[in-house]
N, CA, C and O atoms as CSV, one atom per row, in Angstrom:
chain,resi,resn,atom,element,x,y,z
A,1,MET,N,N,116.000,116.555,116.623
A,1,MET,CA,C,116.746,117.706,116.122
A,1,MET,C,C,115.439,118.843,116.510
A,1,MET,O,O,115.783,119.996,116.770
A,2,GLY,N,N,113.969,118.495,116.540
A,2,GLY,CA,C,113.341,119.449,117.023
A,2,GLY,C,C,113.211,120.341,117.986
A,2,GLY,O,O,112.815,121.506,117.966
A,3,GLN,N,N,113.751,119.369,119.183
A,3,GLN,CA,C,113.806,119.541,120.135
A,3,GLN,C,C,115.502,121.528,120.422
A,3,GLN,O,O,115.705,122.659,120.864
A,4,ILE,N,N,115.955,120.510,119.793
A,4,ILE,CA,C,117.780,121.583,119.441
A,4,ILE,C,C,116.857,122.709,118.698
A,4,ILE,O,O,117.052,123.870,119.058
A,5,ALA,N,N,115.787,122.451,117.610
A,5,ALA,CA,C,115.809,124.051,117.203
A,5,ALA,C,C,114.730,124.824,118.162
A,5,ALA,O,O,114.574,126.044,118.210
A,6,LEU,N,N,114.225,124.120,118.699
A,6,LEU,CA,C,113.110,125.145,119.813
A,6,LEU,C,C,114.045,125.434,120.687
A,6,LEU,O,O,113.903,126.538,121.212
A,7,THR,N,N,115.111,124.710,121.078
A,7,THR,CA,C,115.702,125.323,121.820
A,7,THR,C,C,116.848,126.879,121.651
A,7,THR,O,O,117.364,127.645,122.465
A,8,ILE,N,N,116.846,126.777,120.348
A,8,ILE,CA,C,117.891,127.183,120.271
A,8,ILE,C,C,116.774,128.855,119.784
A,8,ILE,O,O,117.064,130.031,120.000
A,9,ILE,N,N,115.890,128.446,119.302
A,9,ILE,CA,C,114.850,129.849,119.187
A,9,ILE,C,C,114.403,130.102,120.346
A,9,ILE,O,O,113.768,131.154,120.272
A,10,LYS,N,N,114.395,129.554,121.740
A,10,LYS,CA,C,113.736,129.855,122.898
A,10,LYS,C,C,114.448,130.699,123.719
A,10,LYS,O,O,113.965,131.375,124.627
A,11,GLU,N,N,116.505,130.613,123.128
A,11,GLU,CA,C,117.608,130.783,123.187
A,11,GLU,C,C,117.648,132.053,122.755
A,11,GLU,O,O,117.949,132.924,123.571
A,12,LEU,N,N,117.324,132.442,121.256
A,12,LEU,CA,C,117.444,133.622,120.875
A,12,LEU,C,C,116.495,134.294,121.345
A,12,LEU,O,O,116.382,135.500,121.126
A,13,ASP,N,N,115.685,133.623,122.049
A,13,ASP,CA,C,114.437,134.776,122.704
A,13,ASP,C,C,115.049,135.701,123.514
A,13,ASP,O,O,115.156,136.921,123.388
A,14,TRP,N,N,115.582,134.655,124.693
A,14,TRP,CA,C,116.088,134.940,125.706
A,14,TRP,C,C,116.674,135.644,125.435
A,14,TRP,O,O,116.366,136.727,125.933
A,15,CYS,N,N,118.155,135.666,124.319
A,15,CYS,CA,C,118.617,136.364,124.277
A,15,CYS,C,C,118.888,138.093,123.453
A,15,CYS,O,O,119.856,138.791,123.151
A,16,GLY,N,N,116.988,138.199,123.335
A,16,GLY,CA,C,116.968,139.581,122.750
A,16,GLY,C,C,116.268,140.268,121.365
A,16,GLY,O,O,115.999,141.406,120.982
A,17,VAL,N,N,116.124,138.751,120.800
A,17,VAL,CA,C,115.751,138.935,119.336
A,17,VAL,C,C,114.467,139.076,119.256
A,17,VAL,O,O,113.913,138.731,120.300
A,18,THR,N,N,113.917,139.363,118.618
A,18,THR,CA,C,112.499,139.225,118.228
A,18,THR,C,C,112.049,138.421,117.749
A,18,THR,O,O,112.388,138.287,116.573
A,19,CYS,N,N,110.984,137.345,118.333
A,19,CYS,CA,C,110.231,135.868,118.106
A,19,CYS,C,C,108.909,136.116,118.234
A,19,CYS,O,O,108.271,136.989,118.824
A,20,HIS,N,N,108.488,134.766,117.273
A,20,HIS,CA,C,106.967,135.238,117.190
A,20,HIS,C,C,106.479,136.492,117.167
A,20,HIS,O,O,105.620,137.007,117.883
A,21,GLY,N,N,107.320,137.084,115.979
A,21,GLY,CA,C,106.735,138.973,116.441
A,21,GLY,C,C,106.566,139.447,117.443
A,21,GLY,O,O,105.654,140.261,117.591
A,22,ARG,N,N,107.316,139.123,118.368
A,22,ARG,CA,C,107.282,140.135,120.056
A,22,ARG,C,C,108.821,140.783,119.848
A,22,ARG,O,O,109.833,140.292,119.346
A,23,PRO,N,N,108.643,141.678,120.260
A,23,PRO,CA,C,109.966,141.896,120.456
A,23,PRO,C,C,110.223,141.636,122.353
A,23,PRO,O,O,109.453,141.882,123.282
A,24,THR,N,N,111.324,141.177,122.352
A,24,THR,CA,C,111.518,140.714,123.550
A,24,THR,C,C,112.365,142.131,124.662
A,24,THR,O,O,112.574,143.270,124.247
A,25,GLU,N,N,112.713,141.631,126.066
A,25,GLU,CA,C,113.675,142.180,126.581
A,25,GLU,C,C,115.018,141.906,125.664
A,25,GLU,O,O,115.430,141.200,124.744
A,26,PRO,N,N,115.466,143.110,126.687
A,26,PRO,CA,C,116.550,143.775,126.728
A,26,PRO,C,C,117.639,142.512,126.516
A,26,PRO,O,O,117.034,142.018,127.467
A,27,ALA,N,N,118.624,141.558,126.193
A,27,ALA,CA,C,119.336,140.777,127.299
A,27,ALA,C,C,120.682,141.050,128.139
A,27,ALA,O,O,121.625,141.838,128.217
A,28,LYS,N,N,120.222,140.041,128.636
A,28,LYS,CA,C,121.092,140.451,130.095
A,28,LYS,C,C,122.193,138.996,130.128
A,28,LYS,O,O,121.863,137.810,130.134
A,29,PRO,N,N,123.352,139.502,130.143
A,29,PRO,CA,C,124.297,138.586,129.774
A,29,PRO,C,C,124.840,137.679,130.720
A,29,PRO,O,O,125.793,138.200,131.299
A,30,ARG,N,N,124.646,136.735,131.031
A,30,ARG,CA,C,124.678,135.650,131.968
A,30,ARG,C,C,126.198,134.945,132.298
A,30,ARG,O,O,126.700,134.019,131.660
A,31,PRO,N,N,126.866,135.739,133.629
A,31,PRO,CA,C,128.044,135.713,134.018
A,31,PRO,C,C,128.528,134.384,133.362
A,31,PRO,O,O,129.410,134.594,132.530
A,32,ALA,N,N,128.069,132.617,133.564
A,32,ALA,CA,C,128.938,132.112,132.940
A,32,ALA,C,C,128.610,131.644,131.433
A,32,ALA,O,O,129.154,130.651,130.949
A,33,GLN,N,N,128.021,132.144,130.987
A,33,GLN,CA,C,127.669,131.428,129.566
A,33,GLN,C,C,128.347,132.853,128.635
A,33,GLN,O,O,128.413,132.642,127.424
A,34,GLN,N,N,128.732,133.943,129.004
A,34,GLN,CA,C,129.139,134.584,127.690
A,34,GLN,C,C,129.811,134.445,126.813
A,34,GLN,O,O,131.006,134.282,127.061
A,35,ARG,N,N,129.499,134.445,125.831
A,35,ARG,CA,C,130.258,133.899,124.646
A,35,ARG,C,C,130.148,134.412,123.388
A,35,ARG,O,O,128.930,134.585,123.331
A,36,VAL,N,N,130.699,134.869,122.069
A,36,VAL,CA,C,130.595,135.358,120.802
A,36,VAL,C,C,129.969,134.875,120.393
A,36,VAL,O,O,129.810,133.757,120.882
A,37,VAL,N,N,129.019,135.260,119.108
A,37,VAL,CA,C,128.235,134.315,118.790
A,37,VAL,C,C,128.373,134.851,117.360
A,37,VAL,O,O,127.778,135.916,117.192
A,38,PRO,N,N,129.045,134.344,116.244
A,38,PRO,CA,C,129.623,134.839,115.543
A,38,PRO,C,C,128.572,135.236,114.637
A,38,PRO,O,O,127.494,134.888,115.120
A,39,GLU,N,N,128.408,135.914,113.346
A,39,GLU,CA,C,127.464,136.756,112.674
A,39,GLU,C,C,127.357,135.857,111.582
A,39,GLU,O,O,128.427,135.647,111.011
A,40,VAL,N,N,126.004,135.056,110.970
A,40,VAL,CA,C,126.080,134.694,109.643
A,40,VAL,C,C,125.423,135.920,108.374
A,40,VAL,O,O,124.510,136.670,108.719
A,41,ASP,N,N,125.719,135.959,107.642
A,41,ASP,CA,C,125.369,137.179,106.339
A,41,ASP,C,C,124.648,135.607,105.475
A,41,ASP,O,O,123.499,135.942,105.190
A,42,ASP,N,N,124.795,134.625,105.150
A,42,ASP,CA,C,124.011,133.824,104.285
A,42,ASP,C,C,123.681,132.525,105.294
A,42,ASP,O,O,124.595,131.764,105.615
A,43,TRP,N,N,122.712,132.385,105.631
A,43,TRP,CA,C,122.435,130.995,106.203
A,43,TRP,C,C,122.111,130.090,105.599
A,43,TRP,O,O,122.019,128.990,106.145
A,44,ARG,N,N,121.842,130.268,104.302
A,44,ARG,CA,C,121.879,128.950,103.548
A,44,ARG,C,C,123.548,128.405,103.743
A,44,ARG,O,O,123.973,127.513,104.477
A,45,ALA,N,N,124.145,129.132,102.976
A,45,ALA,CA,C,125.462,128.278,103.154
A,45,ALA,C,C,126.296,128.267,104.230
A,45,ALA,O,O,127.247,127.488,104.164
A,46,ALA,N,N,126.183,128.898,105.147
A,46,ALA,CA,C,126.306,128.238,106.928
A,46,ALA,C,C,125.806,127.307,107.318
A,46,ALA,O,O,126.305,126.528,108.130
A,47,LEU,N,N,124.638,127.213,106.767
A,47,LEU,CA,C,123.680,125.619,107.452
A,47,LEU,C,C,124.053,124.431,106.509
A,47,LEU,O,O,123.689,123.301,106.834
A,48,ALA,N,N,124.766,124.628,105.351
A,48,ALA,CA,C,125.302,123.563,104.723
A,48,ALA,C,C,126.586,123.366,105.045
A,48,ALA,O,O,127.073,122.335,104.579
A,49,ASP,N,N,127.685,124.428,106.076
A,49,ASP,CA,C,128.515,124.098,106.072
A,49,ASP,C,C,128.812,123.321,107.463
A,49,ASP,O,O,129.716,122.546,107.774
A,50,ALA,N,N,127.504,123.921,108.304
A,50,ALA,CA,C,127.472,123.630,109.744
A,50,ALA,C,C,126.904,122.312,109.760
A,50,ALA,O,O,127.273,121.541,110.646
A,51,GLY,N,N,126.242,122.019,109.093
A,51,GLY,CA,C,125.113,120.470,108.785
A,51,GLY,C,C,124.270,120.377,110.451
A,51,GLY,O,O,124.080,119.386,111.157
A,52,GLU,N,N,123.930,121.695,110.661
A,52,GLU,CA,C,122.544,121.658,111.663
A,52,GLU,C,C,122.478,123.282,112.394
A,52,GLU,O,O,123.501,123.963,112.469
A,53,LEU,N,N,121.180,123.756,112.892
A,53,LEU,CA,C,120.600,124.742,112.887
A,53,LEU,C,C,121.549,125.088,114.092
A,53,LEU,O,O,121.947,124.109,114.724
A,54,THR,N,N,121.994,126.384,114.529
A,54,THR,CA,C,122.825,127.117,115.264
A,54,THR,C,C,121.932,127.995,115.445
A,54,THR,O,O,120.904,128.178,114.794
A,55,ALA,N,N,122.614,128.953,116.993
A,55,ALA,CA,C,121.754,129.653,117.518
A,55,ALA,C,C,122.183,131.172,116.075
A,55,ALA,O,O,121.184,131.710,115.599
A,56,PRO,N,N,123.097,131.501,115.739
A,56,PRO,CA,C,123.576,131.996,114.766
A,56,PRO,C,C,123.336,131.860,113.462
A,56,PRO,O,O,123.396,132.779,112.645
A,57,ILE,N,N,123.065,130.740,113.233
A,57,ILE,CA,C,122.148,130.755,111.867
A,57,ILE,C,C,120.908,130.708,111.743
A,57,ILE,O,O,120.285,130.651,110.682
A,58,VAL,N,N,120.399,130.732,113.037
A,58,VAL,CA,C,118.343,130.553,113.068
A,58,VAL,C,C,118.323,132.302,113.603
A,58,VAL,O,O,117.147,132.659,113.534
A,59,GLU,N,N,118.938,133.116,113.946
A,59,GLU,CA,C,119.213,134.100,114.172
A,59,GLU,C,C,119.005,134.853,113.355
A,59,GLU,O,O,118.199,135.783,113.402
A,60,ARG,N,N,120.422,134.246,111.602
A,60,ARG,CA,C,120.018,135.130,110.916
A,60,ARG,C,C,118.687,134.751,109.981
A,60,ARG,O,O,117.826,135.551,109.615
A,61,LEU,N,N,118.737,133.431,109.713
A,61,LEU,CA,C,116.947,133.205,108.987
A,61,LEU,C,C,115.883,134.047,109.631
A,61,LEU,O,O,114.930,134.462,108.972
A,62,LEU,N,N,115.998,134.247,110.616
A,62,LEU,CA,C,114.497,134.753,111.410
A,62,LEU,C,C,114.255,135.763,111.104
A,62,LEU,O,O,113.088,136.095,110.897
A,63,ALA,N,N,115.674,136.916,110.919
A,63,ALA,CA,C,116.273,138.082,110.913
A,63,ALA,C,C,115.822,138.357,108.939
A,63,ALA,O,O,115.473,139.352,108.303
A,64,ASP,N,N,116.016,137.244,108.650
A,64,ASP,CA,C,115.820,137.194,107.050
A,64,ASP,C,C,114.039,137.378,106.728
A,64,ASP,O,O,113.524,138.452,106.417
A,65,HIS,N,N,113.257,136.012,106.896
A,65,HIS,CA,C,112.411,135.659,106.603
A,65,HIS,C,C,111.063,135.830,108.264
A,65,HIS,O,O,109.905,135.424,108.368
A,66,GLY,N,N,111.670,136.350,108.942
A,66,GLY,CA,C,110.649,135.967,110.548
A,66,GLY,C,C,109.813,135.557,110.550
A,66,GLY,O,O,110.065,134.642,111.333
A,67,ASP,N,N,108.658,135.404,110.242
A,67,ASP,CA,C,107.532,134.325,110.808
A,67,ASP,C,C,107.981,132.825,110.175
A,67,ASP,O,O,108.407,131.715,110.497
A,68,ARG,N,N,107.605,133.552,109.161
A,68,ARG,CA,C,108.168,132.105,107.363
A,68,ARG,C,C,109.095,131.173,108.207
A,68,ARG,O,O,108.856,130.004,108.510
A,69,GLY,N,N,110.449,132.080,108.604
A,69,GLY,CA,C,111.459,131.463,108.909
A,69,GLY,C,C,111.057,130.629,110.676
A,69,GLY,O,O,111.949,129.978,111.219
A,70,GLN,N,N,110.019,130.747,111.187
A,70,GLN,CA,C,109.975,130.636,112.563
A,70,GLN,C,C,109.505,129.443,112.216
A,70,GLN,O,O,109.979,128.415,112.699
A,71,ARG,N,N,108.086,129.435,110.953
A,71,ARG,CA,C,107.006,128.431,110.722
A,71,ARG,C,C,108.251,126.982,109.879
A,71,ARG,O,O,108.184,125.755,109.962
A,72,ALA,N,N,109.120,127.771,109.240
A,72,ALA,CA,C,110.139,126.893,108.469
A,72,ALA,C,C,110.542,125.508,109.222
A,72,ALA,O,O,110.128,124.362,109.047
A,73,VAL,N,N,111.404,125.986,110.033
A,73,VAL,CA,C,112.695,125.954,111.703
A,73,VAL,C,C,110.944,124.624,112.155
A,73,VAL,O,O,110.679,123.422,112.129
A,74,GLU,N,N,110.500,125.497,112.386
A,74,GLU,CA,C,109.341,123.928,113.266
A,74,GLU,C,C,109.014,123.155,112.017
A,74,GLU,O,O,109.459,122.072,112.396
A,75,ALA,N,N,108.713,122.998,111.210
A,75,ALA,CA,C,107.979,122.035,109.660
A,75,ALA,C,C,109.809,121.279,109.177
A,75,ALA,O,O,109.607,120.123,108.802
A,76,ALA,N,N,111.071,121.556,109.120
A,76,ALA,CA,C,111.982,120.786,109.051
A,76,ALA,C,C,112.183,120.137,110.710
A,76,ALA,O,O,112.245,118.913,110.827
A,77,SER,N,N,112.257,120.843,111.699
A,77,SER,CA,C,112.311,120.289,113.078
A,77,SER,C,C,111.358,118.919,113.366
A,77,SER,O,O,111.660,117.915,114.010
A,78,GLU,N,N,110.170,119.222,112.697
A,78,GLU,CA,C,109.176,118.492,113.094
A,78,GLU,C,C,109.226,117.210,112.226
A,78,GLU,O,O,108.150,116.613,112.237
A,79,GLY,N,N,110.055,116.714,111.584
A,79,GLY,CA,C,109.889,116.096,109.972
A,79,GLY,C,C,108.613,115.953,108.984
A,79,GLY,O,O,108.164,114.956,108.419
A,80,ARG,N,N,108.112,117.556,108.975
A,80,ARG,CA,C,107.117,117.447,107.932
A,80,ARG,C,C,108.180,117.801,106.501
A,80,ARG,O,O,108.145,118.995,106.204
A,81,VAL,N,N,108.963,117.063,105.732
A,81,VAL,CA,C,109.646,117.533,104.468
A,81,VAL,C,C,109.373,116.021,103.664
A,81,VAL,O,O,109.930,114.924,103.630
A,82,LYS,N,N,108.691,116.383,103.314
A,82,LYS,CA,C,109.256,114.564,102.276
A,82,LYS,C,C,109.722,114.167,101.119
A,82,LYS,O,O,108.878,114.394,100.252
A,83,GLN,N,N,110.360,113.840,100.834
A,83,GLN,CA,C,110.639,113.767,99.633
A,83,GLN,C,C,109.881,112.427,98.220
A,83,GLN,O,O,110.410,111.322,98.338
A,84,TYR,N,N,109.622,112.448,97.942
A,84,TYR,CA,C,108.870,111.217,96.805
A,84,TYR,C,C,109.634,111.328,96.065
A,84,TYR,O,O,110.563,112.131,96.155
A,85,ASN,N,N,109.335,110.101,94.604
A,85,ASN,CA,C,109.887,109.930,93.391
A,85,ASN,C,C,109.808,111.212,92.436
A,85,ASN,O,O,110.684,111.459,91.606
A,86,ASP,N,N,108.755,111.946,92.620
A,86,ASP,CA,C,108.449,113.057,92.020
A,86,ASP,C,C,108.148,114.621,92.341
A,86,ASP,O,O,108.011,115.621,91.636
A,87,PHE,N,N,108.122,114.444,93.296
A,87,PHE,CA,C,107.953,116.065,94.147
A,87,PHE,C,C,108.936,115.608,95.728
A,87,PHE,O,O,109.359,114.616,96.322
A,88,THR,N,N,108.893,117.346,95.848
A,88,THR,CA,C,109.203,117.440,97.418
A,88,THR,C,C,107.627,117.668,98.077
A,88,THR,O,O,106.670,118.149,97.471
A,89,VAL,N,N,107.644,117.241,99.321
A,89,VAL,CA,C,106.116,117.813,99.976
A,89,VAL,C,C,106.563,118.110,101.539
A,89,VAL,O,O,107.194,117.443,102.359
A,90,VAL,N,N,105.931,119.447,101.575
A,90,VAL,CA,C,106.038,119.991,103.011
A,90,VAL,C,C,104.614,120.157,103.380
A,90,VAL,O,O,103.935,121.127,103.043
A,91,VAL,N,N,104.057,118.818,104.336
A,91,VAL,CA,C,102.819,118.984,105.468
A,91,VAL,C,C,102.569,120.406,106.305
A,91,VAL,O,O,103.187,120.953,107.218
A,92,GLY,N,N,101.542,120.693,105.663
A,92,GLY,CA,C,101.285,121.837,106.370
A,92,GLY,C,C,100.190,121.718,107.778
A,92,GLY,O,O,99.900,120.561,108.081
A,93,HIS,N,N,99.712,122.587,108.450
A,93,HIS,CA,C,98.824,121.967,109.151
A,93,HIS,C,C,97.299,121.869,108.247
A,93,HIS,O,O,96.298,121.442,108.822
A,94,GLU,N,N,97.256,122.197,107.157
A,94,GLU,CA,C,95.759,122.198,106.814
A,94,GLU,C,C,95.917,121.342,105.593
A,94,GLU,O,O,95.096,120.433,105.716
A,95,ASP,N,N,96.570,121.203,104.493
A,95,ASP,CA,C,97.440,120.306,103.498
A,95,ASP,C,C,98.631,120.605,103.067
A,95,ASP,O,O,99.386,121.444,103.558
A,96,GLU,N,N,98.849,119.838,102.022
A,96,GLU,CA,C,100.715,119.648,101.830
A,96,GLU,C,C,100.573,120.107,100.819
A,96,GLU,O,O,99.539,120.067,100.152
A,97,TYR,N,N,102.014,120.837,100.418
A,97,TYR,CA,C,102.305,121.635,99.149
A,97,TYR,C,C,103.572,121.289,98.950
A,97,TYR,O,O,104.420,120.871,99.739
A,98,ILE,N,N,103.619,121.558,97.561
A,98,ILE,CA,C,104.648,120.958,96.833
A,98,ILE,C,C,105.670,122.104,96.610
A,98,ILE,O,O,105.448,123.278,96.314
A,99,VAL,N,N,106.775,121.504,96.815
A,99,VAL,CA,C,108.030,122.368,95.858
A,99,VAL,C,C,109.251,121.728,95.388
A,99,VAL,O,O,110.060,120.865,95.730
A,100,GLU,N,N,108.983,122.644,94.336
A,100,GLU,CA,C,109.870,122.199,93.095
A,100,GLU,C,C,111.244,123.307,93.181
A,100,GLU,O,O,110.818,124.325,93.725
A,101,GLU,N,N,112.307,123.423,92.938
A,101,GLU,CA,C,113.335,124.171,92.544
A,101,GLU,C,C,113.119,125.617,93.274
A,101,GLU,O,O,113.343,126.709,92.752
A,102,GLY,N,N,112.621,125.375,94.635
A,102,GLY,CA,C,112.458,126.675,95.422
A,102,GLY,C,C,110.909,127.404,95.019
A,102,GLY,O,O,110.538,128.566,95.185
A,103,ASN,N,N,110.268,126.355,94.493
A,103,ASN,CA,C,109.036,127.158,93.899
A,103,ASN,C,C,107.876,126.226,94.945
A,103,ASN,O,O,108.032,125.038,95.227
A,104,CYS,N,N,106.840,127.000,95.363
A,104,CYS,CA,C,105.609,126.290,96.150
A,104,CYS,C,C,104.801,126.594,95.277
A,104,CYS,O,O,105.128,127.425,94.431
A,105,ASN,N,N,103.271,125.874,95.253
A,105,ASN,CA,C,102.215,125.368,94.738
A,105,ASN,C,C,101.408,126.168,95.940
A,105,ASN,O,O,100.214,126.135,95.644
A,106,CYS,N,N,101.583,126.778,97.017
A,106,CYS,CA,C,100.905,127.451,98.182
A,106,CYS,C,C,100.119,129.063,97.785
A,106,CYS,O,O,100.444,129.352,96.634
A,107,GLN,N,N,99.512,129.786,98.196
A,107,GLN,CA,C,98.860,131.210,97.820
A,107,GLN,C,C,99.837,131.610,98.349
A,107,GLN,O,O,100.467,132.289,97.539
A,108,ASP,N,N,100.374,131.553,99.400
A,108,ASP,CA,C,101.294,132.531,99.308
A,108,ASP,C,C,102.321,133.022,98.707
A,108,ASP,O,O,102.711,134.188,98.653
A,109,SER,N,N,102.817,131.909,98.176
A,109,SER,CA,C,103.935,132.057,97.177
A,109,SER,C,C,103.234,132.319,95.614
A,109,SER,O,O,103.819,132.451,94.539
A,110,GLN,N,N,101.865,132.338,95.890
A,110,GLN,CA,C,101.697,132.367,94.323
A,110,GLN,C,C,101.286,134.035,94.206
A,110,GLN,O,O,101.484,134.827,93.284
A,111,TYR,N,N,100.619,134.223,95.561
A,111,TYR,CA,C,99.858,135.717,95.543
A,111,TYR,C,C,100.690,137.091,96.387
A,111,TYR,O,O,100.765,138.277,96.067
A,112,ASN,N,N,101.276,136.304,97.637
A,112,ASN,CA,C,101.870,137.642,98.339
A,112,ASN,C,C,102.819,137.732,98.244
A,112,ASN,O,O,103.168,138.783,98.783
A,113,LEU,N,N,104.210,136.834,97.523
A,113,LEU,CA,C,105.454,136.942,97.337
A,113,LEU,C,C,106.014,137.661,96.120
A,113,LEU,O,O,105.105,138.087,95.407
A,114,ASP,N,N,106.824,137.837,95.819
A,114,ASP,CA,C,108.054,138.989,94.811
A,114,ASP,C,C,108.193,137.024,94.723
A,114,ASP,O,O,107.713,136.193,95.494
A,115,PRO,N,N,109.110,136.804,93.359
A,115,PRO,CA,C,109.664,136.157,92.625
A,115,PRO,C,C,111.108,136.142,93.752
A,115,PRO,O,O,111.728,135.184,93.290
A,116,ASP,N,N,111.811,136.582,94.745
A,116,ASP,CA,C,112.660,136.680,94.926
A,116,ASP,C,C,112.558,135.961,96.541
A,116,ASP,O,O,113.502,135.475,97.164
A,117,GLU,N,N,111.310,136.047,96.932
A,117,GLU,CA,C,110.973,135.602,98.107
A,117,GLU,C,C,110.482,134.463,98.234
A,117,GLU,O,O,109.534,134.078,97.550
A,118,SER,N,N,111.171,133.616,99.307
A,118,SER,CA,C,110.447,132.479,99.759
A,118,SER,C,C,109.072,132.027,100.719
A,118,SER,O,O,108.853,132.741,101.698
A,119,CYS,N,N,108.156,130.876,100.465
A,119,CYS,CA,C,107.718,130.821,101.535
A,119,CYS,C,C,107.847,130.577,102.390
A,119,CYS,O,O,108.948,131.049,102.674
A,120,TRP,N,N,107.182,129.700,103.853
A,120,TRP,CA,C,107.952,128.901,104.597
A,120,TRP,C,C,107.988,127.315,104.021
A,120,TRP,O,O,108.662,126.416,104.524
A,121,HIS,N,N,107.350,127.221,103.175
A,121,HIS,CA,C,107.480,125.923,102.265
A,121,HIS,C,C,108.958,124.993,102.279
A,121,HIS,O,O,109.561,124.021,102.733
A,122,ALA,N,N,108.974,126.245,101.326
A,122,ALA,CA,C,109.932,126.402,100.767
A,122,ALA,C,C,111.600,126.406,101.351
A,122,ALA,O,O,112.619,125.862,100.928
A,123,ILE,N,N,111.266,127.459,102.737
A,123,ILE,CA,C,112.765,127.928,103.361
A,123,ILE,C,C,112.463,126.469,103.770
A,123,ILE,O,O,113.028,125.813,102.895
A,124,ALA,N,N,111.768,125.451,104.786
A,124,ALA,CA,C,111.511,124.377,105.014
A,124,ALA,C,C,112.345,123.283,104.648
A,124,ALA,O,O,112.970,122.628,105.483
A,125,VAL,N,N,112.375,123.048,103.314
A,125,VAL,CA,C,113.039,122.790,102.442
A,125,VAL,C,C,114.207,122.451,102.355
A,125,VAL,O,O,114.673,121.325,102.184
A,126,ASP,N,N,114.780,123.564,102.488
A,126,ASP,CA,C,116.186,124.400,101.987
A,126,ASP,C,C,116.996,123.736,103.359
A,126,ASP,O,O,118.091,123.173,103.345
A,127,ILE,N,N,116.285,123.932,104.305
A,127,ILE,CA,C,116.553,123.567,105.944
A,127,ILE,C,C,116.877,122.061,105.961
A,127,ILE,O,O,118.028,121.661,106.137
A,128,ALA,N,N,115.715,121.149,105.754
A,128,ALA,CA,C,115.555,119.854,106.172
A,128,ALA,C,C,117.247,119.539,105.318
A,128,ALA,O,O,118.294,119.181,105.857
A,129,GLU,N,N,116.934,119.884,103.606
A,129,GLU,CA,C,118.084,119.647,102.986
A,129,GLU,C,C,119.609,119.511,103.395
A,129,GLU,O,O,120.412,118.653,103.028
A,130,ARG,N,N,119.808,120.645,104.303
A,130,ARG,CA,C,121.060,121.080,104.385
A,130,ARG,C,C,121.329,120.320,106.298
A,130,ARG,O,O,122.238,120.444,107.119
A,131,VAL,N,N,120.409,119.798,106.296
A,131,VAL,CA,C,120.834,119.223,107.781
A,131,VAL,C,C,120.473,117.435,107.808
A,131,VAL,O,O,120.700,116.614,108.698
A,132,GLY,N,N,120.051,117.322,106.915
A,132,GLY,CA,C,119.603,116.072,106.509
A,132,GLY,C,C,118.414,115.608,107.039
A,132,GLY,O,O,118.566,114.449,107.424
A,133,GLU,N,N,117.506,115.946,107.187
A,133,GLU,CA,C,116.352,115.863,108.303
A,133,GLU,C,C,115.141,115.641,106.640
A,133,GLU,O,O,113.938,115.598,106.898
A,134,VAL,N,N,115.363,115.578,105.824
A,134,VAL,CA,C,114.462,115.069,104.336
A,134,VAL,C,C,113.514,113.399,104.981
A,134,VAL,O,O,114.034,112.569,105.728
A,135,ASP,N,N,112.480,113.343,104.571
A,135,ASP,CA,C,111.780,112.092,105.231
A,135,ASP,C,C,111.892,111.540,103.645
A,135,ASP,O,O,111.221,112.160,102.820
A,136,HIS,N,N,112.746,110.349,103.152
A,136,HIS,CA,C,112.558,109.967,101.941
A,136,HIS,C,C,111.576,108.546,101.786
A,136,HIS,O,O,111.639,107.416,102.269
A,137,HIS,N,N,110.647,109.243,100.851
A,137,HIS,CA,C,109.622,107.822,100.148
A,137,HIS,C,C,109.775,107.088,98.923
A,137,HIS,O,O,109.137,107.729,98.088
A,138,ASP,N,N,110.202,106.246,98.467
A,138,ASP,CA,C,110.089,105.439,97.708
A,138,ASP,C,C,109.060,105.021,96.857
A,138,ASP,O,O,108.783,103.882,96.484
A,139,MET,N,N,108.512,106.132,96.589
A,139,MET,CA,C,107.166,105.705,95.870
A,139,MET,C,C,106.742,107.609,95.456
A,139,MET,O,O,107.498,108.538,95.738
A,140,TYR,N,N,105.395,107.761,94.762
A,140,TYR,CA,C,105.167,108.591,93.482
A,140,TYR,C,C,104.205,109.457,94.689
A,140,TYR,O,O,103.347,108.817,95.298
A,141,TYR,N,N,104.346,110.487,94.895
A,141,TYR,CA,C,103.139,111.533,95.272
A,141,TYR,C,C,102.107,111.271,94.721
A,141,TYR,O,O,101.149,110.872,95.383
A,142,SER,N,N,102.045,111.406,93.548
A,142,SER,CA,C,101.007,111.479,92.600
A,142,SER,C,C,100.035,109.729,93.093
A,142,SER,O,O,98.850,109.690,92.761
A,143,GLU,N,N,100.448,108.851,93.605
A,143,GLU,CA,C,100.011,107.667,94.012
A,143,GLU,C,C,99.411,107.973,95.500
A,143,GLU,O,O,98.234,107.691,95.726
A,144,VAL,N,N,100.345,108.630,96.648
A,144,VAL,CA,C,99.966,108.545,98.288
A,144,VAL,C,C,99.154,110.037,97.589
A,144,VAL,O,O,98.170,109.818,98.295
A,145,ARG,N,N,98.882,110.905,97.075
A,145,ARG,CA,C,97.962,111.563,97.246
A,145,ARG,C,C,96.527,111.386,96.989
A,145,ARG,O,O,95.646,111.906,97.674
A,146,ASP,N,N,96.291,110.466,95.753
A,146,ASP,CA,C,95.398,109.716,95.663
A,146,ASP,C,C,94.226,109.516,96.984
A,146,ASP,O,O,93.041,109.849,97.000
A,147,PHE,N,N,95.172,108.751,98.204
A,147,PHE,CA,C,94.862,108.303,99.156
A,147,PHE,C,C,94.048,109.318,99.905
A,147,PHE,O,O,92.885,109.020,100.176
A,148,LEU,N,N,94.528,110.485,100.270
A,148,LEU,CA,C,94.284,111.420,100.545
A,148,LEU,C,C,93.163,111.968,100.963
A,148,LEU,O,O,93.129,113.167,101.242
């Protein structure tokens, strides 16, 4: 799934969507591949229905969450969402973050975001759950964390 998500993001970048915080060139239609892409209002519901990341879903996700959405897609695509018996954990580049019921223990979530906003770790969990990419472990995270 990782390659598919990155391909979709690159395709969106080609189509004129802002990606990685950089505006892209205006879209130039490809004659052989002109198609109408349906607009997505609620990416979570659309993703649950589709069961996979599609261009319209990723476009809506990036429009709603910007760089946080980009990082979430990458984490979910790379299998960095882990479900243990006691917690769901997202493996970041510097640490692991616990996500419970949409709430995360990261500093971004605790200090920078409003209660109705999500950090990229929580968004990654939402994505991974809806596309079946959660890595399940039949053990307790508290036991694993002791080894780290």
